[in-house]
Backbone as ProteinMPNN parsed JSONL, in Angstrom:
{"seq_chain_A": "MGSIQKRPEGVGIQASAMMSACFLSGAMLSISFITVPVLYNTTDAPNQLLKQWSRLYWYGHIYMPAMSVAVTGLFFYIAAQKRASKNEIWLRYAMAGAATITMVPYTLTVMAPTNNTLFALSDEALVGPSSVSLKEVQQIIFGWAWLHVARCVFPFVGSMIGLMSFVQESMSH", "coords_chain_A": {"N_chain_A": [[27.889, -25.045, -29.056], [26.023, -22.787, -27.069], [26.941, -20.69, -24.286], [25.927, -21.333, -20.953], [24.23, -19.256, -18.887], [24.619, -18.466, -15.529], [22.084, -18.116, -13.187], [21.636, -15.306, -11.134], [22.009, -15.558, -7.607], [19.207, -15.737, -5.425], [17.329, -14.448, -6.999], [14.637, -15.133, -7.282], [13.482, -14.385, -4.832], [13.977, -11.649, -4.897], [12.479, -10.933, -7.167], [9.948, -11.652, -6.237], [9.611, -9.84, -4.106], [9.67, -7.337, -5.447], [7.531, -7.594, -7.307], [5.401, -8.122, -5.58], [5.286, -5.754, -4.108], [4.578, -3.977, -6.157], [2.092, -5.105, -6.844], [0.696, -4.705, -4.432], [0.594, -1.88, -4.336], [-0.946, -1.393, -6.651], [-3.338, -2.773, -6.025], [-4.169, -1.255, -3.874], [-4.505, 1.248, -5.123], [-6.695, 0.669, -6.727], [-8.783, 0.787, -4.968], [-9.201, 3.541, -4.473], [-9.621, 4.488, -7.104], [-11.504, 2.837, -8.324], [-13.279, 1.407, -6.496], [-14.233, 3.406, -4.605], [-15.551, 5.324, -6.366], [-17.582, 3.572, -7.283], [-18.978, 3.154, -4.911], [-19.951, 5.755, -4.492], [-21.731, 5.937, -6.648], [-23.704, 4.103, -6.116], [-25.327, 4.574, -3.961], [-27.613, 6.738, -2.281], [-27.797, 7.547, 0.241], [-26.437, 8.914, 3.151], [-25.857, 7.405, 5.495], [-25.691, 4.784, 4.513], [-23.523, 5.01, 2.738], [-21.491, 5.622, 4.556], [-21.471, 3.244, 6.02], [-20.672, 1.461, 4.003], [-18.109, 2.496, 3.409], [-16.892, 2.041, 5.866], [-16.859, -0.788, 5.984], [-15.256, -1.298, 3.761], [-12.864, -0.133, 4.644], [-12.407, -1.816, 6.829], [-11.861, -4.386, 5.661], [-9.687, -3.653, 4.066], [-7.819, -2.816, 6.004], [-7.125, -5.171, 7.138], [-5.816, -6.736, 5.185], [-3.994, -5.091, 3.624], [-1.937, -3.718, 5.287], [-0.752, -6.046, 6.346], [0.261, -7.271, 4.071], [2.076, -5.311, 3.34], [3.906, -5.481, 5.451], [4.856, -8.084, 4.984], [6.056, -7.796, 2.425], [7.969, -5.875, 3.04], [9.466, -7.403, 4.791], [10.549, -9.247, 2.953], [12.183, -7.522, 1.4], [13.958, -6.64, 3.42], [15.111, -9.072, 4.114], [16.49, -9.683, 1.753], [18.258, -7.518, 1.826], [19.714, -8.163, 4.141], [20.931, -10.555, 3.315], [22.538, -9.599, 1.218], [24.182, -7.837, 2.592], [25.526, -9.556, 4.305], [27.073, -10.91, 2.472], [28.844, -9.014, 1.814], [28.043, -7.253, -0.156], [27.584, -4.161, -1.482], [25.144, -3.166, -2.298], [23.171, -3.684, -0.54], [22.085, -1.696, 1.088], [20.314, -0.299, -0.527], [18.27, -2.162, -0.951], [17.344, -2.317, 1.651], [16.387, 0.281, 1.848], [14.278, 0.066, 0.025], [12.576, -1.633, 1.419], [12.058, 0.004, 3.652], [10.762, 2.151, 2.4], [8.447, 0.867, 1.513], [7.124, 0.038, 3.914], [6.536, 2.467, 5.014], [3.973, 3.275, 4.501], [2.447, 2.537, 6.679], [3.116, 4.183, 9.074], [2.387, 6.587, 7.827], [-0.362, 6.234, 7.518], [-1.115, 6.164, 10.217], [-0.535, 8.714, 11.056], [-0.855, 10.936, 9.097], [-3.283, 10.205, 7.848], [-4.957, 9.613, 9.951], [-6.662, 11.686, 11.22], [-8.731, 12.071, 9.269], [-9.642, 9.436, 8.977], [-10.563, 9.005, 11.617], [-12.647, 10.884, 11.755], [-14.406, 9.787, 9.851], [-14.875, 7.281, 11.067], [-16.185, 8.107, 13.424], [-18.496, 9.31, 12.339], [-19.555, 7.051, 11.109], [-20.096, 5.422, 13.343], [-22.02, 7.02, 14.57], [-23.982, 6.902, 12.626], [-24.914, 4.34, 12.926], [-26.716, 4.372, 14.992], [-28.749, 6.078, 14.339], [-30.262, 8.571, 12.148], [-27.96, 10.202, 9.952], [-25.983, 13.019, 10.883], [-24.891, 14.55, 9.0], [-24.88, 15.584, 5.577], [-25.32, 13.741, 2.469], [-23.648, 14.812, 0.518], [-21.664, 16.022, 2.113], [-20.544, 13.756, 3.358], [-19.598, 12.44, 1.084], [-17.659, 14.295, 0.283], [-15.807, 14.116, 2.383], [-15.015, 11.443, 2.135], [-13.995, 11.577, -0.443], [-11.739, 13.187, 0.009], [-10.385, 11.403, 1.698], [-9.913, 9.348, -0.159], [-8.003, 10.522, -1.848], [-5.916, 10.94, -0.054], [-5.396, 8.3, 0.375], [-4.498, 7.536, -2.169], [-2.029, 8.834, -2.144], [-0.861, 7.302, -0.148], [-0.543, 4.926, -1.483], [1.687, 5.316, -2.981], [3.969, 4.682, -1.527], [4.52, 1.744, -1.363], [4.875, 1.45, -4.113], [7.105, 3.053, -4.688], [8.931, 1.604, -3.16], [8.999, -0.761, -4.689], [10.136, 0.216, -7.052], [12.652, 1.132, -6.201], [13.696, -1.31, -5.416], [13.678, -2.609, -7.922], [15.451, -0.987, -9.438], [17.758, -1.434, -7.958], [18.133, -4.162, -8.34], [18.529, -4.24, -11.144], [20.867, -2.671, -11.377], [22.617, -4.258, -9.911], [22.574, -6.614, -11.433], [23.709, -5.748, -13.815], [26.273, -5.252, -13.061], [27.453, -7.654, -12.841]], "CA_chain_A": [[26.846, -24.852, -28.084], [26.148, -21.519, -26.365], [27.235, -20.778, -22.863], [24.779, -21.27, -20.053], [24.457, -18.224, -17.883], [24.157, -18.796, -14.19], [21.124, -17.155, -12.642], [22.108, -14.748, -9.866], [21.389, -16.128, -6.422], [18.165, -14.949, -4.777], [16.495, -13.708, -7.956], [13.228, -15.409, -6.989], [13.062, -13.551, -3.703], [13.969, -10.265, -5.372], [11.313, -10.776, -8.043], [8.754, -11.705, -5.384], [9.5, -8.575, -3.369], [9.32, -6.244, -6.373], [6.189, -7.807, -7.86], [4.432, -7.992, -4.49], [5.146, -4.324, -3.812], [3.774, -3.408, -7.259], [0.729, -5.606, -6.686], [0.107, -4.001, -3.294], [0.294, -0.513, -4.759], [-2.065, -1.444, -7.597], [-4.556, -3.154, -5.306], [-4.576, -0.091, -3.091], [-5.004, 2.272, -6.05], [-8.028, 0.296, -7.215], [-9.771, 1.23, -3.98], [-9.515, 4.955, -4.72], [-10.039, 4.785, -8.478], [-12.622, 2.002, -8.765], [-14.251, 1.11, -5.448], [-14.883, 4.615, -4.078], [-16.567, 5.801, -7.314], [-18.731, 2.655, -7.273], [-19.754, 3.469, -3.704], [-20.665, 7.01, -4.757], [-22.781, 5.755, -7.647], [-24.672, 3.067, -5.751], [-26.142, 4.931, -2.797], [-28.022, 8.133, -2.103], [-27.984, 7.743, 1.675], [-25.148, 9.078, 3.836], [-25.614, 6.289, 6.418], [-25.261, 3.628, 3.725], [-22.173, 5.291, 2.245], [-20.59, 5.48, 5.701], [-21.376, 1.811, 6.312], [-19.857, 0.855, 2.95], [-16.72, 2.907, 3.611], [-16.418, 1.361, 7.065], [-16.559, -2.179, 5.609], [-14.101, -1.218, 2.866], [-11.707, 0.103, 5.496], [-12.202, -3.016, 7.643], [-11.157, -5.4, 4.868], [-8.398, -3.104, 3.663], [-6.86, -2.755, 7.107], [-6.69, -6.537, 7.437], [-4.926, -7.277, 4.155], [-2.952, -4.217, 3.074], [-0.753, -3.6, 6.15], [-0.094, -7.355, 6.455], [1.051, -7.463, 2.855], [3.186, -4.363, 3.424], [4.888, -6.067, 6.369], [5.466, -9.229, 4.301], [6.941, -7.285, 1.369], [9.096, -5.255, 3.738], [10.287, -8.519, 5.256], [11.318, -9.754, 1.805], [13.254, -6.569, 1.077], [14.957, -6.665, 4.487], [15.815, -10.351, 3.985], [17.446, -9.489, 0.653], [19.296, -6.602, 2.325], [20.565, -8.906, 5.073], [21.742, -11.483, 2.512], [23.55, -8.824, 0.48], [25.136, -7.284, 3.557], [26.353, -10.669, 4.78], [28.033, -11.261, 1.417], [29.64, -7.797, 1.577], [27.559, -6.576, -1.36], [27.23, -2.793, -1.088], [23.791, -2.823, -2.739], [22.242, -4.049, 0.518], [21.409, -0.52, 1.627], [19.187, 0.042, -1.411], [17.161, -3.075, -0.655], [16.806, -1.86, 2.935], [15.585, 1.474, 1.541], [13.046, -0.399, -0.615], [11.721, -2.095, 2.511], [11.634, 1.166, 4.441], [9.767, 2.895, 1.614], [7.204, 0.091, 1.484], [6.445, 0.03, 5.218], [6.184, 3.841, 5.387], [2.526, 3.453, 4.404], [1.834, 2.33, 7.995], [3.136, 5.425, 9.851], [1.606, 7.586, 7.09], [-1.758, 6.004, 7.889], [-1.314, 6.482, 11.632], [-0.336, 10.143, 11.317], [-1.495, 11.827, 8.121], [-4.661, 9.812, 7.54], [-5.729, 9.379, 11.174], [-7.781, 12.609, 11.454], [-9.83, 11.777, 8.343], [-10.178, 8.134, 9.384], [-11.316, 9.168, 12.863], [-13.897, 11.567, 11.409], [-15.285, 8.812, 9.198], [-15.283, 6.29, 12.071], [-17.179, 8.74, 14.299], [-19.739, 9.43, 11.575], [-20.072, 5.689, 10.923], [-20.682, 5.014, 14.625], [-23.232, 7.823, 14.729], [-24.973, 6.422, 11.655], [-25.449, 3.062, 13.387], [-27.784, 4.574, 15.978], [-29.811, 6.953, 13.843], [-29.972, 9.313, 10.917], [-26.693, 10.916, 9.94], [-26.065, 14.463, 11.124], [-24.281, 15.208, 7.847], [-25.532, 15.278, 4.3], [-24.621, 12.85, 1.551], [-22.573, 15.59, -0.118], [-20.574, 16.179, 3.088], [-19.892, 12.452, 3.501], [-18.852, 12.22, -0.153], [-16.47, 15.161, 0.294], [-14.832, 13.553, 3.324], [-14.486, 10.217, 1.525], [-13.175, 12.017, -1.575], [-10.453, 13.571, 0.606], [-9.748, 10.164, 2.141], [-9.451, 8.615, -1.343], [-6.758, 11.13, -2.332], [-4.88, 10.589, 0.921], [-5.103, 6.89, 0.11], [-3.65, 7.509, -3.374], [-0.673, 9.177, -1.691], [-0.359, 6.144, 0.6], [-0.189, 3.894, -2.475], [2.996, 5.637, -3.559], [5.06, 4.093, -0.742], [4.959, 0.446, -1.887], [5.346, 1.595, -5.494], [8.492, 3.534, -4.595], [9.714, 0.444, -2.721], [9.211, -1.673, -5.823], [11.051, 0.841, -8.012], [14.004, 1.085, -5.616], [14.108, -2.709, -5.543], [13.954, -2.895, -9.334], [16.696, -0.301, -9.829], [18.858, -2.128, -7.286], [18.318, -5.432, -9.044], [19.111, -3.962, -12.464], [22.256, -2.247, -11.175], [23.382, -5.423, -9.471], [22.667, -7.54, -12.572], [24.614, -5.188, -14.823], [27.646, -5.245, -12.55], [27.991, -9.032, -12.88]], "C_chain_A": [[27.09, -23.558, -27.319], [26.44, -21.719, -24.892], [25.95, -20.639, -22.05], [25.104, -20.241, -18.987], [23.866, -18.675, -16.56], [23.221, -17.695, -13.702], [21.664, -16.626, -11.318], [21.316, -15.325, -8.69], [20.329, -15.183, -5.846], [17.244, -14.193, -5.703], [15.013, -13.919, -7.672], [12.693, -14.545, -5.86], [12.998, -12.09, -4.129], [12.753, -10.007, -6.253], [10.025, -10.778, -7.229], [8.541, -10.393, -4.639], [9.038, -7.45, -4.284], [7.897, -6.387, -6.896], [5.118, -7.652, -6.78], [4.215, -6.534, -4.114], [4.327, -3.629, -4.893], [2.318, -3.83, -7.141], [0.017, -4.863, -5.562], [-0.293, -2.586, -3.681], [-0.911, -0.484, -5.697], [-3.377, -1.802, -6.93], [-5.085, -1.973, -4.496], [-5.144, 1.003, -3.989], [-6.41, 1.948, -6.542], [-9.118, 0.701, -6.232], [-10.181, 2.673, -4.269], [-10.116, 5.201, -6.095], [-11.216, 3.962, -8.978], [-13.68, 1.863, -7.674], [-14.966, 2.353, -4.934], [-15.881, 5.194, -5.079], [-17.796, 4.884, -7.39], [-19.604, 2.93, -6.054], [-20.573, 4.74, -3.908], [-21.878, 6.791, -5.647], [-23.847, 4.745, -7.257], [-25.462, 3.374, -4.486], [-26.445, 6.425, -2.793], [-28.178, 8.483, -0.63], [-26.633, 7.86, 2.374], [-24.835, 7.915, 4.782], [-25.095, 5.059, 5.674], [-23.833, 3.824, 3.211], [-21.148, 5.143, 3.37], [-20.394, 4.008, 6.064], [-20.489, 1.118, 5.274], [-18.382, 1.226, 3.12], [-16.122, 2.156, 4.801], [-16.041, -0.092, 6.766], [-15.328, -2.23, 4.689], [-12.825, -1.046, 3.687], [-11.369, -1.156, 6.298], [-11.398, -4.062, 6.867], [-9.782, -4.909, 4.43], [-7.381, -3.131, 4.779], [-6.399, -4.145, 7.54], [-5.592, -6.97, 6.461], [-3.753, -6.375, 3.782], [-1.747, -4.045, 4.003], [-0.005, -4.931, 6.298], [0.775, -7.617, 5.231], [2.258, -6.525, 2.847], [4.29, -4.908, 4.325], [5.604, -7.242, 5.698], [6.457, -8.774, 3.227], [8.177, -6.638, 1.988], [10.047, -6.329, 4.253], [11.135, -9.112, 4.143], [12.475, -8.82, 1.464], [14.346, -6.576, 2.151], [15.755, -7.975, 4.475], [16.883, -10.247, 2.895], [18.6, -8.602, 1.124], [20.255, -7.335, 3.256], [21.474, -9.883, 4.33], [22.873, -10.741, 1.793], [24.608, -8.274, 1.431], [26.082, -8.37, 4.056], [27.4, -11.072, 3.745], [28.887, -10.06, 1.001], [29.266, -7.072, 0.287], [27.02, -5.212, -0.941], [25.79, -2.398, -1.455], [22.752, -3.071, -1.631], [21.441, -2.854, 1.016], [20.211, -0.121, 0.766], [17.997, -0.881, -1.171], [16.526, -2.728, 0.697], [15.939, -0.618, 2.734], [14.265, 1.088, 0.877], [12.065, -0.893, 0.444], [11.188, -0.947, 3.345], [10.579, 1.98, 3.7], [8.425, 2.183, 1.644], [6.445, 0.203, 2.798], [6.026, 1.431, 5.664], [4.69, 4.106, 5.257], [1.854, 3.313, 5.773], [1.928, 3.595, 8.852], [2.385, 6.565, 9.16], [0.126, 7.464, 7.459], [-2.025, 6.487, 9.309], [-1.15, 7.963, 11.951], [-1.152, 11.009, 10.369], [-2.969, 11.493, 7.916], [-5.549, 9.693, 8.773], [-6.863, 10.381, 11.395], [-8.984, 12.328, 10.542], [-10.466, 10.439, 8.69], [-11.048, 8.274, 10.623], [-12.64, 9.887, 12.634], [-14.877, 10.585, 10.793], [-15.741, 7.726, 10.168], [-16.363, 6.86, 12.982], [-18.52, 8.878, 13.588], [-20.373, 8.063, 11.34], [-20.733, 5.183, 12.196], [-21.999, 5.735, 14.876], [-24.346, 7.296, 13.822], [-25.592, 5.09, 12.071], [-26.645, 3.232, 14.31], [-28.906, 5.482, 15.499], [-29.412, 7.653, 12.572], [-28.667, 10.105, 11.05], [-26.917, 12.406, 10.164], [-25.454, 15.253, 9.969], [-24.967, 14.744, 6.569], [-24.697, 14.29, 3.485], [-23.434, 13.571, 0.924], [-21.386, 15.756, 0.834], [-19.803, 14.868, 3.266], [-19.051, 12.157, 2.26], [-17.576, 13.061, -0.185], [-15.389, 14.616, 1.227], [-14.193, 12.3, 2.725], [-13.623, 10.548, 0.307], [-11.784, 12.422, -1.079], [-9.673, 12.349, 1.069], [-9.157, 9.41, 0.947], [-8.143, 9.2, -1.88], [-5.61, 10.935, -1.348], [-4.436, 9.144, 0.704], [-4.234, 6.733, -1.146], [-2.206, 7.831, -2.983], [-0.052, 8.003, -0.932], [0.107, 5.034, -0.347], [1.197, 4.103, -3.062], [4.119, 4.901, -2.819], [5.46, 2.698, -1.226], [5.435, 0.519, -3.337], [6.796, 2.069, -5.517], [9.407, 2.396, -4.13], [10.01, -0.506, -3.864], [10.203, -1.087, -6.822], [12.483, 0.87, -7.488], [14.549, -0.335, -5.72], [14.483, -3.06, -6.97], [15.269, -2.25, -9.783], [17.912, -0.975, -9.192], [19.178, -3.43, -7.996], [18.996, -5.225, -10.396], [20.579, -3.564, -12.323], [23.129, -3.437, -10.796], [23.594, -6.411, -10.628], [23.67, -7.051, -13.606], [26.068, -5.205, -14.359], [28.262, -6.641, -12.542], [28.419, -9.403, -14.25]], "O_chain_A": [[28.227, -23.255, -26.957], [26.209, -22.792, -24.334], [25.024, -19.92, -22.426], [26.109, -20.338, -18.283], [22.752, -19.197, -16.499], [23.528, -16.507, -13.795], [22.101, -17.405, -10.471], [20.108, -15.547, -8.784], [20.537, -13.971, -5.791], [16.448, -13.373, -5.244], [14.217, -12.989, -7.805], [11.575, -14.036, -5.934], [12.067, -11.375, -3.761], [12.078, -8.989, -6.107], [9.115, -9.995, -7.5], [7.418, -9.896, -4.555], [8.126, -6.698, -3.942], [7.143, -5.414, -6.927], [4.046, -7.108, -7.044], [3.089, -6.123, -3.832], [3.48, -2.789, -4.59], [1.414, -3.013, -7.316], [-1.128, -4.441, -5.719], [-1.403, -2.148, -3.382], [-1.795, 0.359, -5.548], [-4.412, -1.207, -7.228], [-6.29, -1.727, -4.444], [-6.156, 1.617, -3.651], [-7.221, 2.85, -6.75], [-10.258, 0.932, -6.632], [-11.37, 2.989, -4.304], [-11.017, 6.027, -6.242], [-11.864, 4.343, -9.954], [-14.85, 2.168, -7.903], [-16.193, 2.355, -4.837], [-16.991, 5.534, -4.671], [-18.919, 5.363, -7.545], [-20.831, 2.937, -6.154], [-21.747, 4.795, -3.542], [-22.931, 7.389, -5.427], [-24.806, 4.549, -8.004], [-26.193, 2.515, -3.992], [-25.646, 7.25, -3.237], [-28.634, 9.574, -0.288], [-25.775, 6.993, 2.206], [-23.687, 7.482, 4.869], [-24.18, 4.38, 6.139], [-23.027, 2.894, 3.25], [-20.064, 4.602, 3.158], [-19.282, 3.582, 6.378], [-19.653, 0.286, 5.626], [-17.507, 0.37, 2.99], [-14.983, 1.693, 4.744], [-15.013, -0.573, 7.244], [-14.472, -3.104, 4.831], [-11.83, -1.731, 3.452], [-10.201, -1.521, 6.433], [-10.383, -4.562, 7.352], [-8.82, -5.678, 4.426], [-6.209, -3.432, 4.547], [-5.391, -4.276, 8.234], [-4.564, -7.506, 6.873], [-2.629, -6.856, 3.638], [-0.616, -4.211, 3.546], [1.224, -4.949, 6.368], [1.89, -8.124, 5.347], [3.339, -6.906, 2.398], [5.473, -4.806, 3.997], [6.821, -7.382, 5.828], [7.564, -9.304, 3.132], [9.295, -6.834, 1.512], [11.267, -6.192, 4.165], [12.302, -9.443, 4.355], [13.605, -9.265, 1.264], [15.532, -6.522, 1.824], [16.945, -7.979, 4.792], [18.025, -10.666, 3.084], [19.766, -8.892, 0.859], [21.469, -7.151, 3.172], [22.648, -10.025, 4.67], [24.014, -11.201, 1.765], [25.795, -8.252, 1.103], [27.282, -8.142, 4.212], [28.488, -11.523, 4.103], [29.563, -10.089, -0.028], [30.087, -6.358, -0.289], [26.097, -5.13, -0.131], [25.284, -1.391, -0.96], [21.586, -2.705, -1.781], [20.257, -2.982, 1.329], [19.201, 0.347, 1.291], [16.849, -0.436, -1.186], [15.311, -2.835, 0.862], [14.891, -0.474, 3.365], [13.238, 1.716, 1.137], [10.87, -0.608, 0.374], [10.01, -0.922, 3.703], [9.612, 2.445, 4.304], [7.382, 2.821, 1.785], [5.237, 0.441, 2.791], [5.238, 1.566, 6.6], [4.184, 5.064, 5.842], [0.802, 3.908, 6.004], [0.892, 4.057, 9.331], [1.808, 7.419, 9.833], [-0.552, 8.467, 7.682], [-3.035, 7.14, 9.572], [-1.582, 8.417, 13.011], [-2.045, 11.737, 10.804], [-3.806, 12.391, 7.821], [-6.774, 9.674, 8.649], [-7.964, 9.951, 11.739], [-10.127, 12.347, 11.0], [-11.691, 10.317, 8.699], [-12.148, 7.725, 10.676], [-13.647, 9.539, 13.249], [-16.049, 10.553, 11.17], [-16.891, 7.292, 10.096], [-17.344, 6.181, 13.283], [-19.566, 8.594, 14.173], [-21.597, 7.934, 11.37], [-21.806, 4.583, 12.144], [-22.971, 5.135, 15.336], [-25.511, 7.254, 14.218], [-26.683, 4.749, 11.615], [-27.493, 2.344, 14.404], [-29.912, 5.637, 16.191], [-28.364, 7.373, 11.989], [-28.329, 10.604, 12.123], [-27.903, 12.98, 9.701], [-25.496, 16.483, 9.963], [-25.548, 13.661, 6.503], [-23.527, 14.044, 3.78], [-22.345, 13.008, 0.813], [-20.235, 15.644, 0.414], [-18.573, 14.863, 3.319], [-17.922, 11.679, 2.372], [-16.531, 12.588, -0.631], [-14.203, 14.649, 0.9], [-12.978, 12.119, 2.8], [-12.626, 9.871, 0.053], [-10.774, 12.046, -1.674], [-8.462, 12.258, 0.868], [-8.042, 8.895, 1.023], [-7.269, 8.453, -2.321], [-4.46, 10.781, -1.758], [-3.257, 8.813, 0.834], [-3.338, 5.89, -1.178], [-1.272, 7.173, -3.443], [1.143, 7.74, -1.06], [1.041, 4.295, -0.036], [1.806, 3.167, -3.581], [5.12, 4.534, -3.435], [6.643, 2.473, -1.483], [6.297, -0.258, -3.747], [7.615, 1.547, -6.274], [10.517, 2.238, -4.638], [11.13, -0.999, -4.0], [11.023, -1.817, -7.379], [13.425, 0.657, -8.25], [15.712, -0.541, -6.066], [15.489, -3.731, -7.205], [16.095, -2.894, -10.429], [18.969, -1.075, -9.815], [20.341, -3.761, -8.226], [19.926, -5.95, -10.748], [21.434, -4.057, -13.059], [24.241, -3.595, -11.302], [24.679, -6.974, -10.774], [24.394, -7.848, -14.204], [26.986, -5.174, -15.179], [29.453, -6.797, -12.269], [28.893, -10.518, -14.468]]}, "name": "protein", "num_of_chains": 1, "seq": "MGSIQKRPEGVGIQASAMMSACFLSGAMLSISFITVPVLYNTTDAPNQLLKQWSRLYWYGHIYMPAMSVAVTGLFFYIAAQKRASKNEIWLRYAMAGAATITMVPYTLTVMAPTNNTLFALSDEALVGPSSVSLKEVQQIIFGWAWLHVARCVFPFVGSMIGLMSFVQESMSH"}
């Protein structure tokens, strides 16, 4: 009979953190690569496009940062467990968490000017005709979509750091 290998402790949490970070990154990427083009192709009115972007942002800002915080919490939990057991790999899991949550300060600093422009135009569009053309609104949203793609990199990097840490740790046992 073959030997039964013992599963390393905490693998479920590690897998959850890595997969959740990948899922978050993919869900976010779908906004830029699928949803924004659909918005472009389904309206010819700047006010409508601004309203659609505003709703997209509303739902995104509810779910995506919350998921980022949850994933970061998983990575930090793993880091704390590894540190308590004197496992030197703990710092890498902490780095995975830090990489994942970096999407929040990135949003508040790098993306804020574009977000604020779109919010102002959306508010203006609620009370009357837009002062900007459809093409101008599309250009601003196009810029936002690429900033958003960059934001998607943070949870992906977190997942890759977590994966590399897990693989290194597994190979050392």
